[in-house]
N, C-alpha and C positions, 0 to 999 in steps of 0.2 A: 896406312901413308905415312913414310918413314919420318923420323926427326927431322930431317932436313927440309923435306916439304912441308911439314908443319909450321916450322919456322918461316919458311918464304910465304906463304900462306898469312902469316901472321904479323910479317912484315908489310905484305899489300895489304891487309886490312890498317895498320898502322897507318900507311900513307894516305890512305881514304881519309883517316881522320886528322892527320893534319893541311889536309887541303880543305875539310870543311871548317877547322878553325880560323884558316888563313880567312876563307868565306865569309865568315862570318864576321872577322874583324873589318873585313871591306864592304860590308853590308853597313855596318855601324859607322865608319867611315863618311860613308856617304849620306846617312842620315844627320850625322852632327854637323858634316859641313853645311848642309840647306838650312837646319835648325840654327847654325851659327850666324850665318848669313840672314835668316829670316829677322832673327832676334837680337843680331848685332851684338852677339856675345862672344867677344875678342878672345878670352878663357878657353871656349869652348874649339875654336878655330886654333888656337895653337896647339889645343891637346890633339888635334887632327894631324896637324901639321907635324908634331912631335912621334906620333905612333906610326907613321909611315915608315920609320926607319924600323919599328918591329915587323910590320908585314914584308918590307924587304929584306932580312934575315930569315924569316920562313920560308921566303921563295926560295932563298941559294941553301936552306937546310932539306928542303922539300927536293929540290934539284940532285944535291946531292946523293941524297936516298936512291933517286930514280937511278941515277947512274950507277951507284953501287950494286943494284939489283941486276939492272942489265948487263953487266961486267961479270958477276959472280955466278948469276944464275941463268944466264941468256934462254929467257922466256921465247916462247913460240905463240904465233895466233893470236888467242884473245889476251893472254898476261902480256904480250908484247903490246896489245893495243891499249890497254889499260895502262901501262906504264907510261908510253908514249902520250898519250891522253892529259896524264898528270904534268908531263913537261909542258903541256901547249896551255892548260888551265891556269897553271900558277903565272906564266906570262900574263894573260890575259887579267888574273886578281892585281897583280901586281902594277899592271897599269891603270886600273881602274883606281886604287888605292893613288893613284901619281895625279888623278884627276878630283878625287875627293881633295885631295892638297891643294890643288889649284885653287879650286874654290875657296878654300879657307884662306888661302893667301889673298884671293880677291875681297873677301869679308875685310881684312884687317887695313887693306887699301882703300877701302870705300867708309874707315871710319869715321863718323862724325856728320858725314852725309845725310840729310833726310832723304829717302826713296821719292823718286821720281815719278813711281806710282806703286801700288798693292802689291807683293811677290804673292801670286795665286797660282800661275800655270809654271813656275819653276818647282815650287815644291810639288806641286803634281807631277811632274816630269820626273822629279826624284820618287817618289813614290811606286812610281811604274817601274823604274831601272832596280831599284831594291828588290821588286816585284821578281823582275825576271833573275837578276843574280839567286836569289833563295829558290825560282821554280829550278833554275839550271842544277845548283845544289842538289836539289829533291831527286833531279831526274840522272844526276851522276850516281849518288849512293843506289837510288831503286833500278839504276840501268834500264831507265825506260825512255826508249827513243823516240817516241809520241809525243811525249810532254814535253820534251826537247825542241820537237819540229813544231808545236805548239806555240813555242816562243814568238816566233815571227810576227803573231797578231798584236802583240805587246809592243813591240818595236816598231811596230806600224803605227801605233798610236805615240809613243817618244816623237816619232819624226815629224806625227803632224802638226804635236806640240811646239818643236821647236820651231818649225816653219811659222806658225802662228806666233810667237813671241819675237821672232827677227820680225815680220811683218810690222809688228804693235811697236817695238823700239825703233824701227826704222823711222817710223810716222812722228815718231815723239823727235826724233833728230832734226827730223827735216823741218819741222813745226817751230822747235824753240832749240837752237846750236848750245844754249848753255848746259841741255842735256846729255851731248853727246858724249863728255867723258863717263859717266856712271853709264848710262843706255850701252854702252861700247864692253864695258865689264859685265853688266848683266848677259849680252849677248855672249862673252865667253864663258859665262857659266852655263847658260842654257847649251852650247856647242860643247863644254867638257861632258852634261849630263847624256848629251846624244851620243858621244864616243864611249861612255858607259854603256850604254843600251847595244852599241855594234858589238863591245866586247863578249855582252854579255850572249848575245848570236852566236857570236865566236865559239863560247864553250858549248852551245846547244848543236853547232856542227861538228865538234869534236866528239861530243856524247854521243851524236846518232853514226860516227865512225867506231868508238868503242865499240857500241853495243852492236853493229851489223857489219863494220868491215865497208860501208858505203861513204865515199865523198860527196856533201853535198854543199852548196852553196845556198844559204839562207839571206846574205846580206844582198839585195839589188842594188 
């Protein structure tokens, strides 16, 4: 293998490492955002908001590396799919981080308000979407298309919980109009988490494409 090819494959490995770092930060952001909401921790919520800038910068850095590899190496076949998938993955990860930030901002808006109900299903949704993100990143590293396909089962659970939360909060609002403001914000939080699940499913679709060259639609 020539020195040029060694350097190229090293850059591909570094690209993967950067995406994993970004993904880890996104997982932490989701976890911290929901923890901040549940525990009414305004400092933690603010840290999630501040960290979003770091994730945005990582997206730009990875994007620049991808474009540089495309321009200088002119990759073909599998390598081209690897780089193209990286560009798609970082976009979805950045949007997940945006949703975590939205949840953190909701925590700040609801400060001082007692919860109208215990938060049970929203933390469960958060655990599921974190698992989806983690599973997607594992599938990306191991280039495991089947693991990526299996994520749809978790997305179904997330969607089920979202519908359950929607029905429950709607009932609260109908029975007691004074709950409408907070219930609406909690519905937003559930919707943000549902969207994170959709973005994680997008990761699965791109990983399948990277490994097999097949384009599939996992979000019904």
